[in-house]
Biopython code that builds the backbone (N, CA, C, O; Angstrom):
import numpy as np
from Bio.PDB.StructureBuilder import StructureBuilder

atoms = [
    (1, "MET", "N", (109.270, 10.204, 2.540)),
    (1, "MET", "CA", (108.236, 9.514, 1.770)),
    (1, "MET", "C", (108.691, 9.388, 0.165)),
    (1, "MET", "O", (109.251, 10.308, -0.430)),
    (2, "ASP", "N", (108.406, 8.277, -0.353)),
    (2, "ASP", "CA", (108.790, 7.854, -1.689)),
    (2, "ASP", "C", (107.717, 7.617, -2.522)),
    (2, "ASP", "O", (106.675, 7.075, -2.153)),
    (3, "CYS", "N", (107.983, 8.072, -3.808)),
    (3, "CYS", "CA", (106.516, 7.930, -4.475)),
    (3, "CYS", "C", (107.181, 7.653, -5.952)),
    (3, "CYS", "O", (108.279, 8.108, -6.274)),
    (4, "ARG", "N", (106.336, 6.822, -6.824)),
    (4, "ARG", "CA", (106.649, 6.138, -7.933)),
    (4, "ARG", "C", (105.427, 6.291, -8.957)),
    (4, "ARG", "O", (104.291, 6.239, -8.486)),
    (5, "ILE", "N", (105.547, 6.421, -9.910)),
    (5, "ILE", "CA", (104.387, 6.245, -11.048)),
    (5, "ILE", "C", (104.645, 4.937, -12.010)),
    (5, "ILE", "O", (105.747, 4.706, -12.508)),
    (6, "ILE", "N", (103.695, 4.261, -12.170)),
    (6, "ILE", "CA", (103.582, 3.190, -13.158)),
    (6, "ILE", "C", (102.525, 3.441, -14.234)),
    (6, "ILE", "O", (101.328, 3.588, -13.989)),
    (7, "LYS", "N", (103.184, 3.485, -15.677)),
    (7, "LYS", "CA", (102.126, 3.992, -16.527)),
    (7, "LYS", "C", (101.897, 2.708, -17.315)),
    (7, "LYS", "O", (102.889, 1.999, -17.487)),
    (8, "SER", "N", (100.558, 2.248, -17.892)),
    (8, "SER", "CA", (100.262, 1.145, -18.408)),
    (8, "SER", "C", (100.499, 0.044, -17.448)),
    (8, "SER", "O", (101.279, -0.802, -17.885)),
    (9, "PRO", "N", (100.061, -0.167, -16.312)),
    (9, "PRO", "CA", (100.453, -1.469, -15.612)),
    (9, "PRO", "C", (100.422, -2.681, -16.375)),
    (9, "PRO", "O", (99.809, -2.713, -17.442)),
    (10, "GLY", "N", (101.145, -3.874, -15.838)),
    (10, "GLY", "CA", (100.901, -4.902, -16.464)),
    (10, "GLY", "C", (99.623, -5.683, -15.409)),
    (10, "GLY", "O", (99.171, -5.330, -14.320)),
    (11, "GLU", "N", (99.368, -6.654, -16.129)),
    (11, "GLU", "CA", (98.255, -7.663, -15.604)),
    (11, "GLU", "C", (98.559, -8.182, -14.276)),
    (11, "GLU", "O", (97.754, -8.218, -13.345)),
    (12, "ASN", "N", (100.144, -8.707, -14.233)),
    (12, "ASN", "CA", (100.593, -9.121, -12.770)),
    (12, "ASN", "C", (100.719, -8.243, -11.950)),
    (12, "ASN", "O", (100.620, -8.619, -10.781)),
    (13, "THR", "N", (100.956, -6.895, -12.169)),
    (13, "THR", "CA", (100.959, -5.849, -11.182)),
    (13, "THR", "C", (99.748, -5.777, -10.755)),
    (13, "THR", "O", (99.556, -5.972, -9.555)),
    (14, "LEU", "N", (98.958, -5.566, -11.375)),
    (14, "LEU", "CA", (97.249, -5.527, -10.993)),
    (14, "LEU", "C", (96.844, -6.625, -10.110)),
    (14, "LEU", "O", (95.971, -6.548, -9.247)),
    (15, "ALA", "N", (97.620, -7.755, -10.426)),
    (15, "ALA", "CA", (97.378, -8.820, -9.379)),
    (15, "ALA", "C", (97.955, -8.793, -8.216)),
    (15, "ALA", "O", (97.405, -9.329, -7.254)),
    (16, "ILE", "N", (99.024, -8.237, -8.112)),
    (16, "ILE", "CA", (99.804, -8.127, -6.795)),
    (16, "ILE", "C", (99.062, -7.218, -6.040)),
    (16, "ILE", "O", (98.743, -7.478, -4.880)),
    (17, "LEU", "N", (98.735, -6.089, -6.640)),
    (17, "LEU", "CA", (98.037, -5.153, -5.690)),
    (17, "LEU", "C", (96.592, -5.197, -5.188)),
    (17, "LEU", "O", (96.129, -4.638, -4.193)),
    (18, "THR", "N", (95.837, -6.151, -6.283)),
    (18, "THR", "CA", (94.801, -6.678, -5.574)),
    (18, "THR", "C", (94.863, -7.747, -4.483)),
    (18, "THR", "O", (94.107, -7.736, -3.511)),
    (19, "ARG", "N", (95.805, -8.671, -4.695)),
    (19, "ARG", "CA", (96.182, -9.357, -3.364)),
    (19, "ARG", "C", (96.370, -8.552, -2.094)),
    (19, "ARG", "O", (95.865, -9.084, -1.105)),
    (20, "ARG", "N", (97.006, -7.343, -1.882)),
    (20, "ARG", "CA", (97.403, -6.740, -1.089)),
    (20, "ARG", "C", (96.660, -5.802, -0.702)),
    (20, "ARG", "O", (96.857, -5.405, 0.446)),
    (21, "LYS", "N", (95.613, -5.167, -1.486)),
    (21, "LYS", "CA", (94.427, -4.345, -1.008)),
    (21, "LYS", "C", (93.895, -4.439, 0.406)),
    (21, "LYS", "O", (93.317, -5.420, 0.875)),
    (22, "GLY", "N", (94.136, -3.404, 0.973)),
    (22, "GLY", "CA", (93.679, -3.466, 2.248)),
    (22, "GLY", "C", (92.040, -3.103, 2.874)),
    (22, "GLY", "O", (91.445, -3.358, 3.920)),
    (23, "SER", "N", (91.749, -2.449, 1.735)),
    (23, "SER", "CA", (90.231, -1.766, 1.877)),
    (23, "SER", "C", (89.211, -2.832, 1.030)),
    (23, "SER", "O", (89.690, -3.470, 0.093)),
    (24, "GLY", "N", (87.930, -2.977, 1.365)),
    (24, "GLY", "CA", (87.186, -3.347, 0.433)),
    (24, "GLY", "C", (87.222, -4.815, 0.038)),
    (24, "GLY", "O", (88.041, -5.513, 0.636)),
    (25, "GLN", "N", (86.448, -5.385, -0.890)),
    (25, "GLN", "CA", (86.491, -6.706, -1.447)),
    (25, "GLN", "C", (87.672, -7.049, -2.143)),
    (25, "GLN", "O", (88.145, -6.034, -2.654)),
    (26, "ARG", "N", (88.384, -8.117, -2.389)),
    (26, "ARG", "CA", (89.553, -8.084, -3.218)),
    (26, "ARG", "C", (89.340, -8.644, -4.709)),
    (26, "ARG", "O", (89.980, -9.567, -5.213)),
    (27, "GLU", "N", (88.250, -7.857, -5.351)),
    (27, "GLU", "CA", (87.816, -8.018, -6.597)),
    (27, "GLU", "C", (89.147, -7.452, -7.381)),
    (27, "GLU", "O", (90.076, -6.756, -6.972)),
    (28, "PRO", "N", (88.893, -7.980, -8.569)),
    (28, "PRO", "CA", (90.234, -7.725, -9.406)),
    (28, "PRO", "C", (90.049, -6.070, -10.035)),
    (28, "PRO", "O", (88.990, -5.626, -10.478)),
    (29, "LEU", "N", (91.155, -5.424, -9.960)),
    (29, "LEU", "CA", (91.064, -3.879, -10.374)),
    (29, "LEU", "C", (90.838, -3.872, -11.854)),
    (29, "LEU", "O", (91.244, -4.733, -12.634)),
    (30, "GLU", "N", (90.114, -2.755, -12.166)),
    (30, "GLU", "CA", (89.733, -2.482, -13.413)),
    (30, "GLU", "C", (91.226, -1.933, -14.132)),
    (30, "GLU", "O", (91.958, -1.140, -13.540)),
    (31, "LYS", "N", (91.437, -2.303, -15.038)),
    (31, "LYS", "CA", (93.090, -1.679, -15.596)),
    (31, "LYS", "C", (92.964, -0.356, -15.633)),
    (31, "LYS", "O", (92.137, 0.046, -16.452)),
    (32, "PRO", "N", (93.618, 0.589, -14.896)),
    (32, "PRO", "CA", (93.884, 1.944, -15.105)),
    (32, "PRO", "C", (95.019, 2.440, -16.031)),
    (32, "PRO", "O", (95.851, 1.693, -16.546)),
    (33, "ASP", "N", (94.971, 3.624, -16.169)),
    (33, "ASP", "CA", (95.968, 3.909, -17.269)),
    (33, "ASP", "C", (97.414, 3.935, -16.703)),
    (33, "ASP", "O", (98.421, 3.503, -17.264)),
    (34, "ALA", "N", (97.315, 4.578, -15.375)),
    (34, "ALA", "CA", (98.512, 4.688, -14.500)),
    (34, "ALA", "C", (98.031, 4.238, -12.776)),
    (34, "ALA", "O", (96.914, 4.347, -12.271)),
    (35, "ILE", "N", (99.121, 3.794, -12.238)),
    (35, "ILE", "CA", (99.369, 3.587, -10.616)),
    (35, "ILE", "C", (100.242, 4.344, -10.268)),
    (35, "ILE", "O", (101.357, 4.286, -10.786)),
    (36, "GLY", "N", (99.841, 5.508, -9.008)),
    (36, "GLY", "CA", (100.861, 5.998, -8.435)),
    (36, "GLY", "C", (101.014, 5.156, -6.924)),
    (36, "GLY", "O", (100.109, 4.681, -6.238)),
    (37, "LEU", "N", (102.236, 5.156, -6.719)),
    (37, "LEU", "CA", (102.547, 4.381, -5.470)),
    (37, "LEU", "C", (103.517, 5.281, -4.348)),
    (37, "LEU", "O", (104.617, 5.803, -4.527)),
    (38, "VAL", "N", (102.666, 5.240, -3.158)),
    (38, "VAL", "CA", (103.470, 6.207, -2.095)),
    (38, "VAL", "C", (103.470, 5.567, -1.211)),
    (38, "VAL", "O", (102.477, 4.942, -0.840)),
    (39, "GLN", "N", (105.010, 5.543, -0.418)),
    (39, "GLN", "CA", (105.463, 4.762, 0.595)),
    (39, "GLN", "C", (105.806, 5.487, 1.657)),
    (39, "GLN", "O", (106.494, 6.444, 1.299)),
    (40, "GLY", "N", (105.583, 5.442, 3.105)),
    (40, "GLY", "CA", (105.975, 6.402, 3.922)),
    (40, "GLY", "C", (105.489, 6.127, 5.379)),
    (40, "GLY", "O", (105.020, 5.009, 5.593)),
    (41, "LYS", "N", (105.540, 6.899, 6.260)),
    (41, "LYS", "CA", (105.252, 6.860, 7.591)),
    (41, "LYS", "C", (103.395, 6.574, 7.519)),
    (41, "LYS", "O", (102.804, 6.744, 6.453)),
    (42, "LEU", "N", (102.749, 6.193, 8.624)),
    (42, "LEU", "CA", (101.366, 6.039, 8.153)),
    (42, "LEU", "C", (100.676, 7.253, 8.495)),
    (42, "LEU", "O", (99.493, 7.277, 8.154)),
    (43, "ILE", "N", (101.140, 8.295, 9.103)),
    (43, "ILE", "CA", (100.462, 9.359, 9.216)),
    (43, "ILE", "C", (100.686, 10.289, 7.950)),
    (43, "ILE", "O", (99.834, 11.140, 7.695)),
    (44, "GLU", "N", (101.838, 10.147, 7.129)),
    (44, "GLU", "CA", (102.164, 10.755, 5.993)),
    (44, "GLU", "C", (101.196, 10.242, 4.704)),
    (44, "GLU", "O", (100.765, 10.911, 3.765)),
    (45, "MET", "N", (101.017, 8.843, 4.998)),
    (45, "MET", "CA", (100.290, 8.398, 3.805)),
    (45, "MET", "C", (98.771, 8.590, 4.047)),
    (45, "MET", "O", (98.083, 8.638, 3.027)),
    (46, "ILE", "N", (98.251, 8.687, 5.040)),
    (46, "ILE", "CA", (96.730, 9.109, 5.314)),
    (46, "ILE", "C", (96.349, 10.532, 4.718)),
    (46, "ILE", "O", (95.390, 10.873, 4.026)),
    (47, "CYS", "N", (97.666, 11.403, 5.333)),
    (47, "CYS", "CA", (97.358, 12.838, 4.602)),
    (47, "CYS", "C", (97.672, 12.955, 2.998)),
    (47, "CYS", "O", (97.285, 13.870, 2.271)),
    (48, "ALA", "N", (98.513, 11.746, 2.580)),
    (48, "ALA", "CA", (98.856, 11.945, 1.139)),
    (48, "ALA", "C", (97.372, 11.342, 0.248)),
    (48, "ALA", "O", (97.097, 11.619, -0.919)),
    (49, "ALA", "N", (96.623, 10.528, 1.113)),
    (49, "ALA", "CA", (95.432, 10.002, 0.485)),
    (49, "ALA", "C", (94.515, 11.127, 0.296)),
    (49, "ALA", "O", (93.982, 11.416, -0.775)),
    (50, "ASP", "N", (94.343, 11.851, 1.603)),
    (50, "ASP", "CA", (93.470, 13.100, 1.439)),
    (50, "ASP", "C", (93.862, 13.988, 0.256)),
    (50, "ASP", "O", (93.079, 14.203, -0.670)),
    (51, "VAL", "N", (94.831, 14.387, 0.302)),
    (51, "VAL", "CA", (95.617, 15.465, -0.784)),
    (51, "VAL", "C", (95.232, 14.929, -2.066)),
    (51, "VAL", "O", (94.537, 15.650, -2.781)),
    (52, "ALA", "N", (95.612, 13.634, -2.531)),
    (52, "ALA", "CA", (95.449, 12.958, -3.812)),
    (52, "ALA", "C", (93.726, 13.039, -4.144)),
    (52, "ALA", "O", (93.268, 13.359, -5.241)),
    (53, "GLU", "N", (93.085, 12.751, -3.198)),
    (53, "GLU", "CA", (91.441, 12.869, -3.584)),
    (53, "GLU", "C", (90.969, 13.961, -3.668)),
    (53, "GLU", "O", (90.091, 14.170, -4.505)),
    (54, "LYS", "N", (91.432, 14.992, -2.802)),
    (54, "LYS", "CA", (91.093, 16.416, -3.062)),
    (54, "LYS", "C", (91.370, 17.146, -4.489)),
    (54, "LYS", "O", (90.697, 17.975, -5.102)),
    (55, "ALA", "N", (92.684, 16.493, -4.804)),
    (55, "ALA", "CA", (93.516, 17.265, -6.142)),
    (55, "ALA", "C", (92.894, 17.049, -7.014)),
    (55, "ALA", "O", (92.444, 17.996, -7.660)),
    (56, "VAL", "N", (92.651, 15.891, -7.339)),
    (56, "VAL", "CA", (91.967, 15.254, -8.760)),
    (56, "VAL", "C", (91.057, 14.025, -8.662)),
    (56, "VAL", "O", (91.177, 13.406, -7.605)),
    (57, "GLY", "N", (90.209, 13.562, -9.507)),
    (57, "GLY", "CA", (89.624, 12.332, -9.353)),
    (57, "GLY", "C", (90.282, 10.950, -9.346)),
    (57, "GLY", "O", (90.153, 10.357, -10.417)),
    (58, "VAL", "N", (90.825, 10.424, -8.578)),
    (58, "VAL", "CA", (91.506, 9.285, -8.516)),
    (58, "VAL", "C", (90.891, 8.428, -7.393)),
    (58, "VAL", "O", (90.117, 8.675, -6.468)),
    (59, "THR", "N", (91.432, 7.496, -7.762)),
    (59, "THR", "CA", (90.921, 6.364, -6.704)),
    (59, "THR", "C", (92.188, 5.771, -5.787)),
    (59, "THR", "O", (93.255, 5.408, -6.282)),
    (60, "VAL", "N", (91.870, 5.739, -4.337)),
    (60, "VAL", "CA", (93.335, 5.580, -3.357)),
    (60, "VAL", "C", (92.693, 4.391, -2.656)),
    (60, "VAL", "O", (91.552, 4.254, -2.216)),
    (61, "GLU", "N", (93.753, 3.560, -2.673)),
    (61, "GLU", "CA", (93.471, 2.050, -1.863)),
    (61, "GLU", "C", (94.896, 2.056, -1.093)),
    (61, "GLU", "O", (95.992, 2.380, -1.552)),
    (62, "ASP", "N", (94.573, 1.613, 0.190)),
    (62, "ASP", "CA", (95.925, 1.104, 1.106)),
    (62, "ASP", "C", (96.121, -0.392, 0.527)),
    (62, "ASP", "O", (95.345, -1.247, 0.098)),
    (63, "ILE", "N", (97.598, -0.308, 0.724)),
    (63, "ILE", "CA", (98.403, -1.565, 0.396)),
    (63, "ILE", "C", (98.802, -2.192, 1.533)),
    (63, "ILE", "O", (99.602, -1.602, 2.260)),
    (64, "ARG", "N", (98.371, -3.359, 1.858)),
    (64, "ARG", "CA", (99.149, -4.193, 3.113)),
    (64, "ARG", "C", (100.413, -4.639, 3.200)),
    (64, "ARG", "O", (100.871, -5.201, 2.206)),
    (65, "GLY", "N", (101.161, -4.506, 4.265)),
    (65, "GLY", "CA", (102.714, -5.334, 3.828)),
    (65, "GLY", "C", (102.347, -6.802, 4.392)),
    (65, "GLY", "O", (101.261, -7.322, 4.134)),
    (66, "SER", "N", (103.336, -7.433, 5.182)),
    (66, "SER", "CA", (103.383, -8.886, 5.331)),
    (66, "SER", "C", (102.284, -9.202, 6.508)),
    (66, "SER", "O", (101.842, -10.338, 6.681)),
    (67, "CYS", "N", (101.899, -8.088, 7.284)),
    (67, "CYS", "CA", (101.002, -8.518, 8.240)),
    (67, "CYS", "C", (99.893, -7.576, 8.034)),
    (67, "CYS", "O", (100.026, -6.387, 7.742)),
    (68, "PRO", "N", (98.630, -8.297, 8.236)),
    (68, "PRO", "CA", (97.482, -7.708, 7.630)),
    (68, "PRO", "C", (97.092, -6.223, 8.237)),
    (68, "PRO", "O", (96.399, -5.370, 7.681)),
    (69, "GLN", "N", (97.658, -6.156, 9.388)),
    (69, "GLN", "CA", (97.486, -4.695, 10.184)),
    (69, "GLN", "C", (98.435, -3.778, 9.620)),
    (69, "GLN", "O", (98.459, -2.649, 10.110)),
    (70, "ASN", "N", (99.228, -4.052, 8.676)),
    (70, "ASN", "CA", (100.464, -3.254, 8.550)),
    (70, "ASN", "C", (100.326, -2.603, 7.236)),
    (70, "ASN", "O", (100.737, -3.202, 6.243)),
    (71, "MET", "N", (99.688, -1.212, 7.108)),
    (71, "MET", "CA", (99.786, -0.606, 5.908)),
    (71, "MET", "C", (100.962, -0.036, 5.563)),
    (71, "MET", "O", (101.426, 0.794, 6.345)),
    (72, "ILE", "N", (101.645, -0.333, 4.411)),
    (72, "ILE", "CA", (102.852, 0.143, 4.088)),
    (72, "ILE", "C", (103.008, 1.256, 2.592)),
    (72, "ILE", "O", (103.956, 1.868, 2.100)),
    (73, "MET", "N", (101.694, 1.124, 2.272)),
    (73, "MET", "CA", (101.906, 1.793, 0.853)),
    (73, "MET", "C", (100.340, 2.084, 0.326)),
    (73, "MET", "O", (99.418, 1.303, 0.561)),
    (74, "LEU", "N", (100.220, 3.075, -0.269)),
    (74, "LEU", "CA", (99.092, 3.427, -0.870)),
    (74, "LEU", "C", (99.343, 3.448, -2.442)),
    (74, "LEU", "O", (100.432, 3.720, -2.947)),
    (75, "ALA", "N", (98.268, 3.147, -3.096)),
    (75, "ALA", "CA", (98.277, 2.981, -4.601)),
    (75, "ALA", "C", (96.927, 3.792, -5.133)),
    (75, "ALA", "O", (95.781, 3.414, -4.891)),
    (76, "ILE", "N", (97.283, 5.018, -5.928)),
    (76, "ILE", "CA", (96.564, 5.724, -6.644)),
    (76, "ILE", "C", (96.224, 5.293, -7.920)),
    (76, "ILE", "O", (97.078, 5.080, -8.782)),
    (77, "PHE", "N", (94.739, 5.116, -8.139)),
    (77, "PHE", "CA", (94.477, 4.675, -9.381)),
    (77, "PHE", "C", (93.649, 5.866, -10.223)),
    (77, "PHE", "O", (92.839, 6.670, -9.762)),
    (78, "GLY", "N", (94.134, 5.714, -11.673)),
    (78, "GLY", "CA", (93.380, 6.806, -12.182)),
    (78, "GLY", "C", (93.932, 7.035, -13.597)),
    (78, "GLY", "O", (94.753, 6.196, -13.971)),
    (79, "ASP", "N", (93.618, 8.042, -14.460)),
    (79, "ASP", "CA", (94.317, 8.059, -15.716)),
    (79, "ASP", "C", (95.383, 8.881, -15.459)),
    (79, "ASP", "O", (95.394, 9.700, -14.540)),
    (80, "THR", "N", (96.578, 8.634, -16.489)),
    (80, "THR", "CA", (97.870, 9.288, -16.218)),
    (80, "THR", "C", (97.685, 10.419, -15.999)),
    (80, "THR", "O", (98.166, 10.786, -14.927)),
    (81, "ALA", "N", (97.198, 11.136, -16.546)),
    (81, "ALA", "CA", (97.291, 13.002, -15.976)),
    (81, "ALA", "C", (97.084, 13.269, -14.671)),
    (81, "ALA", "O", (97.769, 14.023, -13.979)),
    (82, "SER", "N", (95.820, 12.442, -14.221)),
    (82, "SER", "CA", (95.531, 12.663, -12.983)),
    (82, "SER", "C", (96.395, 12.007, -11.786)),
    (82, "SER", "O", (96.434, 12.453, -10.639)),
    (83, "VAL", "N", (96.997, 11.007, -12.199)),
    (83, "VAL", "CA", (97.836, 10.401, -11.221)),
    (83, "VAL", "C", (99.053, 11.142, -11.315)),
    (83, "VAL", "O", (99.668, 11.226, -10.252)),
    (84, "ILE", "N", (99.558, 11.698, -12.300)),
    (84, "ILE", "CA", (100.849, 12.528, -12.184)),
    (84, "ILE", "C", (100.241, 14.001, -11.291)),
    (84, "ILE", "O", (100.981, 14.574, -10.492)),
    (85, "ALA", "N", (99.006, 14.418, -11.530)),
    (85, "ALA", "CA", (98.647, 15.374, -10.646)),
    (85, "ALA", "C", (98.835, 15.481, -9.109)),
    (85, "ALA", "O", (99.348, 16.317, -8.366)),
    (86, "ALA", "N", (98.070, 14.027, -8.902)),
    (86, "ALA", "CA", (97.934, 13.825, -7.355)),
    (86, "ALA", "C", (99.470, 13.553, -6.876)),
    (86, "ALA", "O", (99.795, 14.137, -5.842)),
    (87, "ILE", "N", (100.179, 12.964, -7.332)),
    (87, "ILE", "CA", (101.474, 12.728, -6.964)),
    (87, "ILE", "C", (102.154, 14.032, -6.968)),
    (87, "ILE", "O", (102.774, 14.272, -5.932)),
    (88, "GLU", "N", (102.188, 14.933, -7.887)),
    (88, "GLU", "CA", (103.075, 16.171, -7.706)),
    (88, "GLU", "C", (102.406, 17.082, -6.311)),
    (88, "GLU", "O", (103.087, 17.755, -5.536)),
    (89, "GLU", "N", (100.800, 16.878, -6.241)),
    (89, "GLU", "CA", (100.527, 17.623, -5.240)),
    (89, "GLU", "C", (101.045, 16.906, -3.803)),
    (89, "GLU", "O", (101.537, 17.541, -2.871)),
    (90, "ILE", "N", (100.888, 15.842, -3.817)),
    (90, "ILE", "CA", (101.315, 15.225, -2.617)),
    (90, "ILE", "C", (102.925, 15.505, -2.110)),
    (90, "ILE", "O", (103.336, 15.678, -0.963)),
    (91, "LYS", "N", (103.693, 15.483, -3.425)),
    (91, "LYS", "CA", (105.162, 15.967, -3.181)),
    (91, "LYS", "C", (105.411, 17.571, -2.672)),
    (91, "LYS", "O", (106.273, 18.045, -1.932)),
    (92, "LYS", "N", (104.170, 18.252, -3.460)),
    (92, "LYS", "CA", (104.244, 19.639, -3.242)),
    (92, "LYS", "C", (103.898, 20.028, -1.581)),
    (92, "LYS", "O", (104.502, 20.847, -0.888)),
    (93, "LYS", "N", (102.727, 19.167, -1.186)),
    (93, "LYS", "CA", (102.663, 19.561, 0.368)),
    (93, "LYS", "C", (103.850, 18.784, 1.228)),
    (93, "LYS", "O", (104.218, 19.243, 2.309)),
    (94, "GLU", "N", (104.296, 17.838, 0.793)),
    (94, "GLU", "CA", (105.463, 17.269, 1.463)),
    (94, "GLU", "C", (106.615, 18.164, 1.963)),
    (94, "GLU", "O", (107.116, 18.245, 3.084)),
    (95, "ASN", "N", (106.904, 18.834, 0.775)),
    (95, "ASN", "CA", (108.164, 19.873, 0.690)),
    (95, "ASN", "C", (107.583, 20.852, 1.505)),
    (95, "ASN", "O", (108.224, 21.260, 2.473)),
    (96, "ASN", "N", (106.643, 21.222, 1.299)),
    (96, "ASN", "CA", (106.196, 22.647, 2.147)),
    (96, "ASN", "C", (105.677, 22.193, 3.779)),
    (96, "ASN", "O", (105.423, 22.973, 4.696)),
    (97, "ARG", "N", (105.620, 20.804, 3.804)),
    (97, "ARG", "CA", (105.382, 20.676, 5.324)),
    (97, "ARG", "C", (103.605, 21.200, 5.361)),
    (97, "ARG", "O", (103.307, 21.777, 6.407)),
    (98, "LYS", "N", (102.630, 21.066, 4.486)),
    (98, "LYS", "CA", (101.759, 21.889, 4.690)),
    (98, "LYS", "C", (100.528, 20.812, 4.829)),
    (98, "LYS", "O", (99.727, 20.782, 3.895)),
    (99, "TRP", "N", (100.381, 20.154, 5.654)),
    (99, "TRP", "CA", (99.761, 18.685, 5.784)),
    (99, "TRP", "C", (98.333, 19.415, 6.727)),
    (99, "TRP", "O", (97.428, 18.688, 7.138)),
]
sb = StructureBuilder()
sb.init_structure("model")
sb.init_model(0)
sb.init_chain("A")
sb.init_seg("    ")
for serial, (resi, resn, name, xyz) in enumerate(atoms, 1):
    if name == "N":
        sb.init_residue(resn, " ", resi, " ")
    sb.init_atom(name, np.array(xyz, "f"), 0.0, 1.0, " ", f" {name:<3s}", serial, name[0])
structure = sb.get_structure()
């Protein structure tokens, strides 16, 4: 699994994620302080979404690939400290294989 954090995301970065957002309406995203990106196997991403939501107050969205049914990534939106905490918790669970 691969994880990255974008602090103070730009307008065009948010536009890309809005276009590829898999769940709900494709309304523009409110500008978050940070975005955590998680890419991996589908099973890992679903578990990662659950871990992130339970760890801190963040919003998790699935991000679609080339095909509409192809989820390739999660985007975790929130304040910087919460996104960092969510990513750290995901990495900790992945390293310990405690999904």
